[in-house]
C-alpha positions in Angstrom: 0.1 0.0 -0.2 2.8 2.1 0.8 4.3 2.1 -2.6 0.8 2.4 -4.5 0.6 5.7 -2.1 4.0 7.4 -2.6 3.3 6.8 -7.0 0.1 8.5 -6.3 1.6 11.6 -4.5 4.3 11.9 -6.9 2.1 11.4 -10.1 0.0 14.4 -8.5 2.8 16.1 -7.4 3.4 16.8 -11.2 -0.4 17.4 -12.2 -0.1 19.8 -9.6 2.9 21.7 -10.6 1.1 22.2 -13.9 -2.1 23.1 -12.8 -0.9 25.5 -10.2 1.0 27.7 -13.0 -1.3 27.7 -15.1 -3.5 28.9 -12.3 -1.3 31.5 -11.0 -0.2 32.7 -14.8 -4.5 33.1 -15.3 -4.8 35.0 -12.2 -2.1 37.2 -13.3 -2.9 38.1 -16.7 -6.5 38.8 -15.3 -5.5 41.3 -12.8 -2.9 42.6 -15.3 -6.0 42.8 -17.9 -8.0 44.9 -15.3 -10.6 42.4 -15.8 -13.3 41.9 -13.6 -15.4 39.4 -12.0 -18.1 39.9 -14.8 -16.1 39.4 -17.2 -14.1 36.3 -15.7 -17.0 34.5 -15.4 -18.0 35.2 -18.3 -15.1 33.6 -20.3 -15.3 30.4 -17.4 -19.2 30.4 -17.5 -20.4 26.9 -20.0 -16.3 26.5 -21.0 -15.8 23.0 -21.2 -11.9 23.2 -21.2 -12.2 25.4 -17.8 -14.2 22.9 -16.1 -12.1 19.8 -17.1 -8.7 21.8 -16.3 -10.1 22.7 -12.7 -12.0 19.4 -12.3 -8.5 17.7 -12.9 -6.6 20.1 -10.8 -9.4 18.9 -7.8 -8.9 15.6 -8.2 -4.7 15.6 -7.8 -5.9 17.9 -4.5 -7.8 14.9 -3.4 -5.3 12.5 -4.1 -2.1 14.6 -2.9 -3.1 16.3 0.1 -4.9 13.3 2.3 -1.2 11.7 1.6 0.8 14.1 2.6 -1.7 14.7 5.7 -1.2 10.8 6.5 2.7 10.6 6.2 3.0 14.2 8.8 0.3 12.5 11.3 2.1 9.4 11.2 5.7 10.8 11.6 4.4 13.6 14.3 1.9 11.3 16.0 1.3 7.9 17.3 -2.4 7.7 14.7 -1.7 5.4 12.9 -4.1 2.1 11.2 -7.8 2.0 10.3 -8.7 4.9 11.4 -6.4 7.5 10.5 -6.8 5.6 6.5 -10.3 6.3 7.1 -10.4 10.1 8.5 -8.1 10.9 5.5 -10.3 9.3 3.0 -13.5 11.2 4.5 -11.1 14.3 3.9 -10.0 13.3 0.3 -14.0 13.2 -0.1 -14.9 16.6 1.7 -12.1 18.0 -0.7 -13.5 16.5 -4.5 -16.9 17.7 -3.2 -16.2 21.0 -1.8 -13.7 21.7 -5.3 -16.2 19.9 -7.7 -19.1 22.1 -5.9 -16.7 25.7 -6.3 -15.2 24.5 -10.4 -19.8 23.9 -11.2 -20.5 27.1 -9.8 -18.3 29.2 -11.8 -19.0 26.7 -15.0 -22.5 27.0 -14.8 -25.1 29.5 -16.0 -26.4 32.0 -13.4 -29.6 30.8 -14.1 -29.0 27.5 -11.8 -28.6 28.9 -8.9 -31.4 31.8 -9.0 -34.3 28.6 -9.2 
């Protein structure tokens, strides 16, 4: 199991390196171009590429963060075993749920939220 987690964290780190770079470049572009929130949302609403990018970003975070946190908790505390793994699986699911929700909120037309 440890070898699988090691590889999963390294692969997710590679995805995150790319995703964070793209995300920061996008933020810098938006700020320097003086884009308003309305203009930014106009570009992200119903843009499948935006949604796909951020869903991959969210999944990479949901894999990477719990594995790293597991390693830290195992090193700094006496917490081991199934309860630790279950707690971090719940944490990973929470990251997926909240991240997908955030990506969909920026992707979906505003009318979807006014119902």
